[in-house]
PQR file of N, CA, C, O and H, with PARSE charges and radii, in Angstrom:
ATOM      1  N   UNK A   1     -19.206   6.110 -38.681 -0.4000 1.5000
ATOM      2  CA  UNK A   1     -20.143   5.754 -37.640 -0.0000 2.0000
ATOM      3  C   UNK A   1     -20.200   6.827 -36.560  0.5500 1.7000
ATOM      4  O   UNK A   1     -21.272   7.148 -36.046 -0.5500 1.4000
ATOM      5  N   UNK A   2     -19.038   7.379 -36.221 -0.4000 1.5000
ATOM      6  CA  UNK A   2     -18.986   8.398 -35.170 -0.0000 2.0000
ATOM      7  C   UNK A   2     -19.760   9.646 -35.571  0.5500 1.7000
ATOM      8  O   UNK A   2     -20.461  10.235 -34.747 -0.5500 1.4000
ATOM      9  H   UNK A   2     -18.168   7.119 -36.638  0.4000 1.0000
ATOM     10  N   UNK A   3     -19.637  10.051 -36.829 -0.4000 1.5000
ATOM     11  CA  UNK A   3     -20.355  11.243 -37.285 -0.0000 2.0000
ATOM     12  C   UNK A   3     -21.858  11.022 -37.251  0.5500 1.7000
ATOM     13  O   UNK A   3     -22.612  11.928 -36.898 -0.5500 1.4000
ATOM     14  H   UNK A   3     -19.068   9.572 -37.497  0.4000 1.0000
ATOM     15  N   UNK A   4     -22.298   9.829 -37.615 -0.4000 1.5000
ATOM     16  CA  UNK A   4     -23.723   9.517 -37.563 -0.0000 2.0000
ATOM     17  C   UNK A   4     -24.222   9.563 -36.123  0.5500 1.7000
ATOM     18  O   UNK A   4     -25.282  10.127 -35.853 -0.5500 1.4000
ATOM     19  H   UNK A   4     -21.685   9.092 -37.902  0.4000 1.0000
ATOM     20  N   UNK A   5     -23.468   8.975 -35.196 -0.4000 1.5000
ATOM     21  CA  UNK A   5     -23.850   8.994 -33.783 -0.0000 2.0000
ATOM     22  C   UNK A   5     -23.977  10.426 -33.280  0.5500 1.7000
ATOM     23  O   UNK A   5     -24.951  10.774 -32.613 -0.5500 1.4000
ATOM     24  H   UNK A   5     -22.606   8.517 -35.415  0.4000 1.0000
ATOM     25  N   UNK A   6     -22.991  11.252 -33.602 -0.4000 1.5000
ATOM     26  CA  UNK A   6     -23.002  12.630 -33.140 -0.0000 2.0000
ATOM     27  C   UNK A   6     -24.154  13.413 -33.757  0.5500 1.7000
ATOM     28  O   UNK A   6     -24.800  14.209 -33.075 -0.5500 1.4000
ATOM     29  H   UNK A   6     -22.200  10.969 -34.143  0.4000 1.0000
ATOM     30  N   UNK A   7     -24.411  13.197 -35.026 -0.4000 1.5000
ATOM     31  CA  UNK A   7     -25.521  13.865 -35.693 -0.0000 2.0000
ATOM     32  C   UNK A   7     -26.851  13.509 -35.027  0.5500 1.7000
ATOM     33  O   UNK A   7     -27.668  14.391 -34.762 -0.5500 1.4000
ATOM     34  H   UNK A   7     -23.887  12.551 -35.580  0.4000 1.0000
ATOM     35  N   UNK A   8     -27.066  12.235 -34.759 -0.4000 1.5000
ATOM     36  CA  UNK A   8     -28.321  11.806 -34.137 -0.0000 2.0000
ATOM     37  C   UNK A   8     -28.467  12.360 -32.723  0.5500 1.7000
ATOM     38  O   UNK A   8     -29.553  12.795 -32.340 -0.5500 1.4000
ATOM     39  H   UNK A   8     -26.402  11.518 -34.974  0.4000 1.0000
ATOM     40  N   UNK A   9     -27.396  12.349 -31.952 -0.4000 1.5000
ATOM     41  CA  UNK A   9     -27.449  12.916 -30.593 -0.0000 2.0000
ATOM     42  C   UNK A   9     -27.767  14.402 -30.636  0.5500 1.7000
ATOM     43  O   UNK A   9     -28.550  14.901 -29.829 -0.5500 1.4000
ATOM     44  H   UNK A   9     -26.514  11.995 -32.263  0.4000 1.0000
ATOM     45  N   UNK A  10     -27.163  15.096 -31.570 -0.4000 1.5000
ATOM     46  CA  UNK A  10     -27.411  16.532 -31.685 -0.0000 2.0000
ATOM     47  C   UNK A  10     -28.856  16.805 -32.061  0.5500 1.7000
ATOM     48  O   UNK A  10     -29.470  17.727 -31.523 -0.5500 1.4000
ATOM     49  H   UNK A  10     -26.526  14.691 -32.226  0.4000 1.0000
ATOM     50  N   UNK A  11     -29.406  16.027 -32.968 -0.4000 1.5000
ATOM     51  CA  UNK A  11     -30.794  16.249 -33.389 -0.0000 2.0000
ATOM     52  C   UNK A  11     -31.780  15.895 -32.272  0.5500 1.7000
ATOM     53  O   UNK A  11     -32.796  16.569 -32.104 -0.5500 1.4000
ATOM     54  H   UNK A  11     -28.908  15.278 -33.405  0.4000 1.0000
ATOM     55  N   UNK A  12     -31.484  14.859 -31.523 -0.4000 1.5000
ATOM     56  CA  UNK A  12     -32.403  14.406 -30.473 -0.0000 2.0000
ATOM     57  C   UNK A  12     -32.288  15.257 -29.215  0.5500 1.7000
ATOM     58  O   UNK A  12     -33.303  15.583 -28.600 -0.5500 1.4000
ATOM     59  H   UNK A  12     -30.659  14.312 -31.659  0.4000 1.0000
ATOM     60  N   UNK A  13     -31.072  15.621 -28.824 -0.4000 1.5000
ATOM     61  CA  UNK A  13     -30.881  16.318 -27.555 -0.0000 2.0000
ATOM     62  C   UNK A  13     -30.568  17.807 -27.726  0.5500 1.7000
ATOM     63  O   UNK A  13     -31.291  18.655 -27.202 -0.5500 1.4000
ATOM     64  H   UNK A  13     -30.247  15.356 -29.324  0.4000 1.0000
ATOM     65  N   UNK A  14     -29.509  18.125 -28.446 -0.4000 1.5000
ATOM     66  CA  UNK A  14     -29.057  19.515 -28.562 -0.0000 2.0000
ATOM     67  C   UNK A  14     -30.153  20.429 -29.088  0.5500 1.7000
ATOM     68  O   UNK A  14     -30.323  21.534 -28.573 -0.5500 1.4000
ATOM     69  H   UNK A  14     -28.921  17.437 -28.871  0.4000 1.0000
ATOM     70  N   UNK A  15     -30.894  20.004 -30.092 -0.4000 1.5000
ATOM     71  CA  UNK A  15     -31.924  20.844 -30.699 -0.0000 2.0000
ATOM     72  C   UNK A  15     -33.067  21.165 -29.747  0.5500 1.7000
ATOM     73  O   UNK A  15     -33.839  22.087 -30.010 -0.5500 1.4000
ATOM     74  H   UNK A  15     -30.755  19.107 -30.511  0.4000 1.0000
ATOM     75  N   UNK A  16     -33.194  20.431 -28.648 -0.4000 1.5000
ATOM     76  CA  UNK A  16     -34.289  20.656 -27.711 -0.0000 2.0000
ATOM     77  C   UNK A  16     -33.881  21.448 -26.465  0.5500 1.7000
ATOM     78  O   UNK A  16     -34.728  21.795 -25.642 -0.5500 1.4000
ATOM     79  H   UNK A  16     -32.567  19.682 -28.434  0.4000 1.0000
ATOM     80  N   UNK A  17     -32.602  21.730 -26.331 -0.4000 1.5000
ATOM     81  CA  UNK A  17     -32.140  22.469 -25.155 -0.0000 2.0000
ATOM     82  C   UNK A  17     -32.540  23.934 -25.273  0.5500 1.7000
ATOM     83  O   UNK A  17     -32.594  24.486 -26.371 -0.5500 1.4000
ATOM     84  H   UNK A  17     -31.914  21.448 -27.000  0.4000 1.0000
ATOM     85  N   UNK A  18     -32.823  24.562 -24.122 -0.4000 1.5000
ATOM     86  CA  UNK A  18     -33.461  25.877 -24.156 -0.0000 2.0000
ATOM     87  C   UNK A  18     -32.543  27.060 -23.878  0.5500 1.7000
ATOM     88  O   UNK A  18     -32.954  28.205 -24.068 -0.5500 1.4000
ATOM     89  H   UNK A  18     -32.780  24.113 -23.229  0.4000 1.0000
ATOM     90  N   UNK A  19     -31.319  26.820 -23.435 -0.4000 1.5000
ATOM     91  CA  UNK A  19     -30.434  27.964 -23.204 -0.0000 2.0000
ATOM     92  C   UNK A  19     -28.990  27.614 -23.565  0.5500 1.7000
ATOM     93  O   UNK A  19     -28.630  26.446 -23.712 -0.5500 1.4000
ATOM     94  H   UNK A  19     -30.985  25.890 -23.280  0.4000 1.0000
ATOM     95  N   UNK A  20     -28.180  28.653 -23.703 -0.4000 1.5000
ATOM     96  CA  UNK A  20     -26.798  28.472 -24.139 -0.0000 2.0000
ATOM     97  C   UNK A  20     -25.958  27.691 -23.136  0.5500 1.7000
ATOM     98  O   UNK A  20     -25.040  26.971 -23.529 -0.5500 1.4000
ATOM     99  H   UNK A  20     -28.472  29.602 -23.584  0.4000 1.0000
ATOM    100  N   UNK A  21     -26.259  27.823 -21.856 -0.4000 1.5000
ATOM    101  CA  UNK A  21     -25.517  27.073 -20.840 -0.0000 2.0000
ATOM    102  C   UNK A  21     -25.690  25.579 -21.056  0.5500 1.7000
ATOM    103  O   UNK A  21     -24.710  24.834 -21.042 -0.5500 1.4000
ATOM    104  H   UNK A  21     -27.005  28.408 -21.537  0.4000 1.0000
ATOM    105  N   UNK A  22     -26.925  25.133 -21.256 -0.4000 1.5000
ATOM    106  CA  UNK A  22     -27.183  23.713 -21.497 -0.0000 2.0000
ATOM    107  C   UNK A  22     -26.598  23.253 -22.826  0.5500 1.7000
ATOM    108  O   UNK A  22     -26.050  22.155 -22.916 -0.5500 1.4000
ATOM    109  H   UNK A  22     -27.721  25.738 -21.267  0.4000 1.0000
ATOM    110  N   UNK A  23     -26.712  24.093 -23.864 -0.4000 1.5000
ATOM    111  CA  UNK A  23     -26.159  23.726 -25.176 -0.0000 2.0000
ATOM    112  C   UNK A  23     -24.636  23.604 -25.111  0.5500 1.7000
ATOM    113  O   UNK A  23     -24.065  22.689 -25.705 -0.5500 1.4000
ATOM    114  H   UNK A  23     -27.158  24.985 -23.791  0.4000 1.0000
ATOM    115  N   UNK A  24     -23.973  24.515 -24.396 -0.4000 1.5000
ATOM    116  CA  UNK A  24     -22.515  24.434 -24.245 -0.0000 2.0000
ATOM    117  C   UNK A  24     -22.117  23.182 -23.473  0.5500 1.7000
ATOM    118  O   UNK A  24     -21.140  22.521 -23.826 -0.5500 1.4000
ATOM    119  H   UNK A  24     -24.437  25.258 -23.913  0.4000 1.0000
ATOM    120  N   UNK A  25     -22.869  22.849 -22.420 -0.4000 1.5000
ATOM    121  CA  UNK A  25     -22.603  21.624 -21.649 -0.0000 2.0000
ATOM    122  C   UNK A  25     -22.719  20.402 -22.560  0.5500 1.7000
ATOM    123  O   UNK A  25     -21.862  19.518 -22.525 -0.5500 1.4000
ATOM    124  H   UNK A  25     -23.663  23.385 -22.134  0.4000 1.0000
ATOM    125  N   UNK A  26     -23.774  20.349 -23.374 -0.4000 1.5000
ATOM    126  CA  UNK A  26     -23.975  19.213 -24.274 -0.0000 2.0000
ATOM    127  C   UNK A  26     -22.829  19.103 -25.273  0.5500 1.7000
ATOM    128  O   UNK A  26     -22.311  18.011 -25.510 -0.5500 1.4000
ATOM    129  H   UNK A  26     -24.469  21.067 -23.403  0.4000 1.0000
ATOM    130  N   UNK A  27     -22.436  20.221 -25.855 -0.4000 1.5000
ATOM    131  CA  UNK A  27     -21.363  20.214 -26.850 -0.0000 2.0000
ATOM    132  C   UNK A  27     -20.069  19.710 -26.234  0.5500 1.7000
ATOM    133  O   UNK A  27     -19.378  18.880 -26.825 -0.5500 1.4000
ATOM    134  H   UNK A  27     -22.857  21.108 -25.663  0.4000 1.0000
ATOM    135  N   UNK A  28     -19.738  20.210 -25.046 -0.4000 1.5000
ATOM    136  CA  UNK A  28     -18.517  19.752 -24.367 -0.0000 2.0000
ATOM    137  C   UNK A  28     -18.570  18.250 -24.102  0.5500 1.7000
ATOM    138  O   UNK A  28     -17.588  17.542 -24.330 -0.5500 1.4000
ATOM    139  H   UNK A  28     -20.300  20.884 -24.566  0.4000 1.0000
ATOM    140  N   UNK A  29     -19.700  17.768 -23.627 -0.4000 1.5000
ATOM    141  CA  UNK A  29     -19.864  16.339 -23.347 -0.0000 2.0000
ATOM    142  C   UNK A  29     -19.755  15.514 -24.630  0.5500 1.7000
ATOM    143  O   UNK A  29     -19.050  14.505 -24.665 -0.5500 1.4000
ATOM    144  H   UNK A  29     -20.497  18.342 -23.441  0.4000 1.0000
ATOM    145  N   UNK A  30     -20.444  15.939 -25.666 -0.4000 1.5000
ATOM    146  CA  UNK A  30     -20.433  15.201 -26.929 -0.0000 2.0000
ATOM    147  C   UNK A  30     -19.031  15.147 -27.530  0.5500 1.7000
ATOM    148  O   UNK A  30     -18.612  14.100 -28.024 -0.5500 1.4000
ATOM    149  H   UNK A  30     -21.016  16.758 -25.637  0.4000 1.0000
ATOM    150  N   UNK A  31     -18.308  16.255 -27.494 -0.4000 1.5000
ATOM    151  CA  UNK A  31     -16.965  16.275 -28.052 -0.0000 2.0000
ATOM    152  C   UNK A  31     -16.025  15.395 -27.231  0.5500 1.7000
ATOM    153  O   UNK A  31     -15.160  14.723 -27.793 -0.5500 1.4000
ATOM    154  H   UNK A  31     -18.648  17.105 -27.093  0.4000 1.0000
ATOM    155  N   UNK A  32     -16.186  15.392 -25.908 -0.4000 1.5000
ATOM    156  CA  UNK A  32     -15.383  14.516 -25.056 -0.0000 2.0000
ATOM    157  C   UNK A  32     -15.654  13.047 -25.379  0.5500 1.7000
ATOM    158  O   UNK A  32     -14.723  12.248 -25.484 -0.5500 1.4000
ATOM    159  H   UNK A  32     -16.888  15.938 -25.451  0.4000 1.0000
ATOM    160  N   UNK A  33     -16.918  12.698 -25.533 -0.4000 1.5000
ATOM    161  CA  UNK A  33     -17.270  11.313 -25.860 -0.0000 2.0000
ATOM    162  C   UNK A  33     -16.762  10.912 -27.243  0.5500 1.7000
ATOM    163  O   UNK A  33     -16.332   9.776 -27.443 -0.5500 1.4000
ATOM    164  H   UNK A  33     -17.674  13.347 -25.447  0.4000 1.0000
ATOM    165  N   UNK A  34     -16.810  11.841 -28.196 -0.4000 1.5000
ATOM    166  CA  UNK A  34     -16.300  11.544 -29.539 -0.0000 2.0000
ATOM    167  C   UNK A  34     -14.808  11.202 -29.477  0.5500 1.7000
ATOM    168  O   UNK A  34     -14.354  10.259 -30.125 -0.5500 1.4000
ATOM    169  H   UNK A  34     -17.160  12.764 -28.034  0.4000 1.0000
ATOM    170  N   UNK A  35     -14.060  11.966 -28.702 -0.4000 1.5000
ATOM    171  CA  UNK A  35     -12.621  11.713 -28.601 -0.0000 2.0000
ATOM    172  C   UNK A  35     -12.329  10.444 -27.820  0.5500 1.7000
ATOM    173  O   UNK A  35     -11.461   9.658 -28.199 -0.5500 1.4000
ATOM    174  H   UNK A  35     -14.429  12.732 -28.175  0.4000 1.0000
ATOM    175  N   UNK A  36     -13.054  10.248 -26.733 -0.4000 1.5000
ATOM    176  CA  UNK A  36     -12.759   9.119 -25.843 -0.0000 2.0000
ATOM    177  C   UNK A  36     -13.256   7.793 -26.401  0.5500 1.7000
ATOM    178  O   UNK A  36     -12.508   6.816 -26.414 -0.5500 1.4000
ATOM    179  H   UNK A  36     -13.759  10.887 -26.424  0.4000 1.0000
ATOM    180  N   UNK A  37     -14.489   7.739 -26.858 -0.4000 1.5000
ATOM    181  CA  UNK A  37     -15.100   6.469 -27.262 -0.0000 2.0000
ATOM    182  C   UNK A  37     -14.879   6.123 -28.734  0.5500 1.7000
ATOM    183  O   UNK A  37     -14.747   4.949 -29.083 -0.5500 1.4000
ATOM    184  H   UNK A  37     -15.097   8.533 -26.847  0.4000 1.0000
ATOM    185  N   UNK A  38     -14.838   7.134 -29.592 -0.4000 1.5000
ATOM    186  CA  UNK A  38     -14.681   6.888 -31.023 -0.0000 2.0000
ATOM    187  C   UNK A  38     -13.279   7.225 -31.519  0.5500 1.7000
ATOM    188  O   UNK A  38     -12.954   6.979 -32.681 -0.5500 1.4000
ATOM    189  H   UNK A  38     -14.944   8.087 -29.308  0.4000 1.0000
ATOM    190  N   UNK A  39     -12.448   7.789 -30.643 -0.4000 1.5000
ATOM    191  CA  UNK A  39     -11.105   8.221 -31.016 -0.0000 2.0000
ATOM    192  C   UNK A  39     -11.143   9.134 -32.244  0.5500 1.7000
ATOM    193  O   UNK A  39     -10.301   9.049 -33.138 -0.5500 1.4000
ATOM    194  H   UNK A  39     -12.711   7.989 -29.700  0.4000 1.0000
ATOM    195  N   UNK A  40     -12.136   9.997 -32.251 -0.4000 1.5000
ATOM    196  CA  UNK A  40     -12.329  10.923 -33.356 -0.0000 2.0000
ATOM    197  C   UNK A  40     -11.825  12.300 -32.963  0.5500 1.7000
ATOM    198  O   UNK A  40     -12.030  12.747 -31.835 -0.5500 1.4000
ATOM    199  H   UNK A  40     -12.820  10.066 -31.524  0.4000 1.0000
ATOM    200  N   UNK A  41     -11.179  12.956 -33.881 -0.4000 1.5000
ATOM    201  CA  UNK A  41     -10.706  14.307 -33.615 -0.0000 2.0000
ATOM    202  C   UNK A  41     -11.469  15.322 -34.460  0.5500 1.7000
ATOM    203  O   UNK A  41     -10.903  16.324 -34.897 -0.5500 1.4000
ATOM    204  H   UNK A  41     -11.013  12.592 -34.798  0.4000 1.0000
ATOM    205  N   UNK A  42     -12.743  15.064 -34.687 -0.4000 1.5000
ATOM    206  CA  UNK A  42     -13.597  15.972 -35.445 -0.0000 2.0000
ATOM    207  C   UNK A  42     -13.608  17.330 -34.748  0.5500 1.7000
ATOM    208  O   UNK A  42     -13.629  17.410 -33.520 -0.5500 1.4000
ATOM    209  H   UNK A  42     -13.203  14.250 -34.332  0.4000 1.0000
ATOM    210  N   UNK A  43     -13.595  18.370 -35.529 -0.4000 1.5000
ATOM    211  CA  UNK A  43     -13.560  19.728 -35.004 -0.0000 2.0000
ATOM    212  C   UNK A  43     -14.949  20.157 -34.527  0.5500 1.7000
ATOM    213  O   UNK A  43     -15.957  19.886 -35.180 -0.5500 1.4000
ATOM    214  H   UNK A  43     -13.578  18.305 -36.526  0.4000 1.0000
ATOM    215  N   UNK A  44     -14.980  20.823 -33.391 -0.4000 1.5000
ATOM    216  CA  UNK A  44     -16.242  21.279 -32.788 -0.0000 2.0000
ATOM    217  C   UNK A  44     -17.062  22.128 -33.762  0.5500 1.7000
ATOM    218  O   UNK A  44     -18.285  22.000 -33.815 -0.5500 1.4000
ATOM    219  H   UNK A  44     -14.161  21.044 -32.861  0.4000 1.0000
ATOM    220  N   UNK A  45     -16.400  22.992 -34.530 -0.4000 1.5000
ATOM    221  CA  UNK A  45     -17.116  23.862 -35.464 -0.0000 2.0000
ATOM    222  C   UNK A  45     -17.725  23.107 -36.635  0.5500 1.7000
ATOM    223  O   UNK A  45     -18.685  23.581 -37.243 -0.5500 1.4000
ATOM    224  H   UNK A  45     -15.406  23.097 -34.487  0.4000 1.0000
ATOM    225  N   UNK A  46     -17.175  21.925 -36.963 -0.4000 1.5000
ATOM    226  CA  UNK A  46     -17.745  21.124 -38.042 -0.0000 2.0000
ATOM    227  C   UNK A  46     -19.134  20.628 -37.677  0.5500 1.7000
ATOM    228  O   UNK A  46     -19.965  20.395 -38.554 -0.5500 1.4000
ATOM    229  H   UNK A  46     -16.395  21.540 -36.469  0.4000 1.0000
ATOM    230  N   UNK A  47     -19.382  20.467 -36.401 -0.4000 1.5000
ATOM    231  CA  UNK A  47     -20.651  19.911 -35.956 -0.0000 2.0000
ATOM    232  C   UNK A  47     -21.588  20.989 -35.445  0.5500 1.7000
ATOM    233  O   UNK A  47     -22.777  20.992 -35.766 -0.5500 1.4000
ATOM    234  H   UNK A  47     -18.707  20.656 -35.688  0.4000 1.0000
ATOM    235  N   UNK A  48     -21.056  21.901 -34.653 -0.4000 1.5000
ATOM    236  CA  UNK A  48     -21.911  22.862 -33.972 -0.0000 2.0000
ATOM    237  C   UNK A  48     -21.663  24.306 -34.398  0.5500 1.7000
ATOM    238  O   UNK A  48     -22.265  25.222 -33.836 -0.5500 1.4000
ATOM    239  H   UNK A  48     -20.090  21.899 -34.392  0.4000 1.0000
ATOM    240  N   UNK A  49     -20.801  24.523 -35.366 -0.4000 1.5000
ATOM    241  CA  UNK A  49     -20.527  25.876 -35.848 -0.0000 2.0000
ATOM    242  C   UNK A  49     -21.458  26.256 -36.981  0.5500 1.7000
ATOM    243  O   UNK A  49     -22.552  25.709 -37.115 -0.5500 1.4000
ATOM    244  H   UNK A  49     -20.312  23.779 -35.822  0.4000 1.0000
ATOM    245  N   UNK A  50     -21.018  27.186 -37.781 -0.4000 1.5000
ATOM    246  CA  UNK A  50     -21.850  27.643 -38.899 -0.0000 2.0000
ATOM    247  C   UNK A  50     -21.949  26.588 -39.996  0.5500 1.7000
ATOM    248  O   UNK A  50     -22.919  26.561 -40.753 -0.5500 1.4000
ATOM    249  H   UNK A  50     -20.129  27.631 -37.671  0.4000 1.0000
ATOM    250  N   UNK A  51     -20.944  25.720 -40.079 -0.4000 1.5000
ATOM    251  CA  UNK A  51     -20.973  24.633 -41.054 -0.0000 2.0000
ATOM    252  C   UNK A  51     -21.358  23.349 -40.341  0.5500 1.7000
ATOM    253  O   UNK A  51     -20.512  22.479 -40.131 -0.5500 1.4000
ATOM    254  H   UNK A  51     -20.155  25.741 -39.464  0.4000 1.0000
ATOM    255  N   UNK A  52     -22.613  23.222 -39.971 -0.4000 1.5000
ATOM    256  CA  UNK A  52     -23.072  22.105 -39.156 -0.0000 2.0000
ATOM    257  C   UNK A  52     -23.015  20.784 -39.917  0.5500 1.7000
ATOM    258  O   UNK A  52     -23.247  20.728 -41.124 -0.5500 1.4000
ATOM    259  H   UNK A  52     -23.300  23.929 -40.141  0.4000 1.0000
ATOM    260  N   UNK A  53     -22.707  19.746 -39.192 -0.4000 1.5000
ATOM    261  CA  UNK A  53     -22.678  18.390 -39.730 -0.0000 2.0000
ATOM    262  C   UNK A  53     -24.108  17.911 -39.954  0.5500 1.7000
ATOM    263  O   UNK A  53     -24.948  17.995 -39.058 -0.5500 1.4000
ATOM    264  H   UNK A  53     -22.518  19.790 -38.211  0.4000 1.0000
ATOM    265  N   UNK A  54     -24.375  17.413 -41.151 -0.4000 1.5000
ATOM    266  CA  UNK A  54     -25.684  16.840 -41.447 -0.0000 2.0000
ATOM    267  C   UNK A  54     -25.480  15.468 -42.081  0.5500 1.7000
ATOM    268  O   UNK A  54     -24.638  15.299 -42.962 -0.5500 1.4000
ATOM    269  H   UNK A  54     -23.693  17.345 -41.879  0.4000 1.0000
ATOM    270  N   UNK A  55     -26.250  14.506 -41.628 -0.4000 1.5000
ATOM    271  CA  UNK A  55     -26.184  13.146 -42.144 -0.0000 2.0000
ATOM    272  C   UNK A  55     -27.594  12.722 -42.506  0.5500 1.7000
ATOM    273  O   UNK A  55     -28.543  13.006 -41.774 -0.5500 1.4000
ATOM    274  H   UNK A  55     -26.934  14.643 -40.911  0.4000 1.0000
ATOM    275  N   UNK A  56     -27.730  12.046 -43.630 -0.4000 1.5000
ATOM    276  CA  UNK A  56     -29.053  11.594 -44.023 -0.0000 2.0000
ATOM    277  C   UNK A  56     -28.981  10.468 -45.036  0.5500 1.7000
ATOM    278  O   UNK A  56     -27.909  10.122 -45.533 -0.5500 1.4000
ATOM    279  H   UNK A  56     -26.959  11.816 -44.225  0.4000 1.0000
ATOM    280  N   UNK A  57     -30.140   9.906 -45.331 -0.4000 1.5000
ATOM    281  CA  UNK A  57     -30.218   8.817 -46.306 -0.0000 2.0000
ATOM    282  C   UNK A  57     -30.954   9.259 -47.568  0.5500 1.7000
ATOM    283  O   UNK A  57     -31.474   8.426 -48.310 -0.5500 1.4000
ATOM    284  H   UNK A  57     -31.010  10.187 -44.928  0.4000 1.0000
ATOM    285  N   UNK A  58     -30.997  10.554 -47.809 -0.4000 1.5000
ATOM    286  CA  UNK A  58     -31.771  11.082 -48.931 -0.0000 2.0000
ATOM    287  C   UNK A  58     -30.944  11.354 -50.184  0.5500 1.7000
ATOM    288  O   UNK A  58     -31.498  11.757 -51.207 -0.5500 1.4000
ATOM    289  H   UNK A  58     -30.574  11.231 -47.207  0.4000 1.0000
ATOM    290  N   UNK A  59     -29.644  11.143 -50.126 -0.4000 1.5000
ATOM    291  CA  UNK A  59     -28.813  11.453 -51.283 -0.0000 2.0000
ATOM    292  C   UNK A  59     -28.988  10.448 -52.420  0.5500 1.7000
ATOM    293  O   UNK A  59     -28.838  10.798 -53.591 -0.5500 1.4000
ATOM    294  H   UNK A  59     -29.194  10.816 -49.295  0.4000 1.0000
ATOM    295  N   UNK A  60     -29.297   9.226 -52.081 -0.4000 1.5000
ATOM    296  CA  UNK A  60     -29.486   8.177 -53.091 -0.0000 2.0000
ATOM    297  C   UNK A  60     -30.810   7.477 -52.809  0.5500 1.7000
ATOM    298  O   UNK A  60     -30.846   6.395 -52.222 -0.5500 1.4000
ATOM    299  H   UNK A  60     -29.419   8.942 -51.130  0.4000 1.0000
ATOM    300  N   UNK A  61     -31.883   8.107 -53.233 -0.4000 1.5000
ATOM    301  CA  UNK A  61     -33.223   7.586 -52.937 -0.0000 2.0000
ATOM    302  C   UNK A  61     -33.492   6.235 -53.586  0.5500 1.7000
ATOM    303  O   UNK A  61     -34.297   5.458 -53.075 -0.5500 1.4000
ATOM    304  H   UNK A  61     -31.854   8.986 -53.709  0.4000 1.0000
ATOM    305  N   UNK A  62     -32.837   5.945 -54.693 -0.4000 1.5000
ATOM    306  CA  UNK A  62     -33.082   4.693 -55.396 -0.0000 2.0000
ATOM    307  C   UNK A  62     -32.158   3.555 -54.962  0.5500 1.7000
ATOM    308  O   UNK A  62     -32.191   2.474 -55.550 -0.5500 1.4000
ATOM    309  H   UNK A  62     -32.183   6.576 -55.109  0.4000 1.0000
ATOM    310  N   UNK A  63     -31.345   3.788 -53.949 -0.4000 1.5000
ATOM    311  CA  UNK A  63     -30.432   2.740 -53.466 -0.0000 2.0000
ATOM    312  C   UNK A  63     -31.231   1.597 -52.853  0.5500 1.7000
ATOM    313  O   UNK A  63     -32.194   1.840 -52.126 -0.5500 1.4000
ATOM    314  H   UNK A  63     -31.318   4.666 -53.471  0.4000 1.0000
ATOM    315  N   UNK A  64     -30.845   0.349 -53.137 -0.4000 1.5000
ATOM    316  CA  UNK A  64     -31.586  -0.798 -52.597 -0.0000 2.0000
ATOM    317  C   UNK A  64     -31.521  -0.867 -51.064  0.5500 1.7000
ATOM    318  O   UNK A  64     -32.423  -1.402 -50.420 -0.5500 1.4000
ATOM    319  H   UNK A  64     -30.063   0.152 -53.728  0.4000 1.0000
ATOM    320  N   UNK A  65     -30.454  -0.326 -50.498 -0.4000 1.5000
ATOM    321  CA  UNK A  65     -30.302  -0.295 -49.049 -0.0000 2.0000
ATOM    322  C   UNK A  65     -30.052   1.158 -48.653  0.5500 1.7000
ATOM    323  O   UNK A  65     -29.249   1.843 -49.287 -0.5500 1.4000
ATOM    324  H   UNK A  65     -29.721   0.108 -51.021  0.4000 1.0000
ATOM    325  N   UNK A  66     -30.731   1.631 -47.615 -0.4000 1.5000
ATOM    326  CA  UNK A  66     -30.561   3.015 -47.171 -0.0000 2.0000
ATOM    327  C   UNK A  66     -29.128   3.233 -46.685  0.5500 1.7000
ATOM    328  O   UNK A  66     -28.626   2.491 -45.841 -0.5500 1.4000
ATOM    329  H   UNK A  66     -31.384   1.074 -47.101  0.4000 1.0000
ATOM    330  N   UNK A  67     -28.491   4.244 -47.221 -0.4000 1.5000
ATOM    331  CA  UNK A  67     -27.116   4.572 -46.889 -0.0000 2.0000
ATOM    332  C   UNK A  67     -27.079   5.930 -46.207  0.5500 1.7000
ATOM    333  O   UNK A  67     -27.513   6.926 -46.786 -0.5500 1.4000
ATOM    334  H   UNK A  67     -28.899   4.847 -47.906  0.4000 1.0000
ATOM    335  N   UNK A  68     -26.573   5.981 -44.995 -0.4000 1.5000
ATOM    336  CA  UNK A  68     -26.404   7.260 -44.318 -0.0000 2.0000
ATOM    337  C   UNK A  68     -25.084   7.866 -44.738  0.5500 1.7000
ATOM    338  O   UNK A  68     -24.028   7.253 -44.578 -0.5500 1.4000
ATOM    339  H   UNK A  68     -26.221   5.172 -44.524  0.4000 1.0000
ATOM    340  N   UNK A  69     -25.147   9.078 -45.281 -0.4000 1.5000
ATOM    341  CA  UNK A  69     -23.966   9.757 -45.769 -0.0000 2.0000
ATOM    342  C   UNK A  69     -23.949  11.181 -45.244  0.5500 1.7000
ATOM    343  O   UNK A  69     -24.992  11.755 -44.932 -0.5500 1.4000
ATOM    344  H   UNK A  69     -26.005   9.575 -45.411  0.4000 1.0000
ATOM    345  N   UNK A  70     -22.749  11.743 -45.151 -0.4000 1.5000
ATOM    346  CA  UNK A  70     -22.612  13.132 -44.750 -0.0000 2.0000
ATOM    347  C   UNK A  70     -23.113  14.007 -45.905  0.5500 1.7000
ATOM    348  O   UNK A  70     -22.700  13.832 -47.051 -0.5500 1.4000
ATOM    349  H   UNK A  70     -21.902  11.277 -45.404  0.4000 1.0000
ATOM    350  N   UNK A  71     -24.004  14.946 -45.590 -0.4000 1.5000
ATOM    351  CA  UNK A  71     -24.539  15.880 -46.586 -0.0000 2.0000
ATOM    352  C   UNK A  71     -23.666  17.122 -46.546  0.5500 1.7000
ATOM    353  O   UNK A  71     -23.592  17.795 -45.518 -0.5500 1.4000
ATOM    354  H   UNK A  71     -24.340  15.088 -44.659  0.4000 1.0000
ATOM    355  N   UNK A  72     -23.010  17.429 -47.648 -0.4000 1.5000
ATOM    356  CA  UNK A  72     -22.065  18.532 -47.663 -0.0000 2.0000
ATOM    357  C   UNK A  72     -22.658  19.838 -48.192  0.5500 1.7000
ATOM    358  O   UNK A  72     -22.097  20.904 -47.938 -0.5500 1.4000
ATOM    359  H   UNK A  72     -23.071  16.882 -48.483  0.4000 1.0000
ATOM    360  N   UNK A  73     -23.756  19.785 -48.907 -0.4000 1.5000
ATOM    361  CA  UNK A  73     -24.388  21.029 -49.363 -0.0000 2.0000
ATOM    362  C   UNK A  73     -25.880  20.862 -49.538  0.5500 1.7000
ATOM    363  O   UNK A  73     -26.566  21.811 -49.916 -0.5500 1.4000
ATOM    364  H   UNK A  73     -24.211  18.919 -49.113  0.4000 1.0000
TER
END
């Protein structure tokens, strides 16, 4: 659940920020909230580094219920 929340926040907010100062502020805030509210120790580079976190419901198109899963490749 925490990864999905972070992915959605990044897509809605981080992707629209216009400079590195704002993007760094967002990343720091998001990582703090992940640790504090979700007790998650996800690594910053997993989400905002070269290996970005991606979550979607497209991996199993024929599933009777949409399943959000981490997309690894």
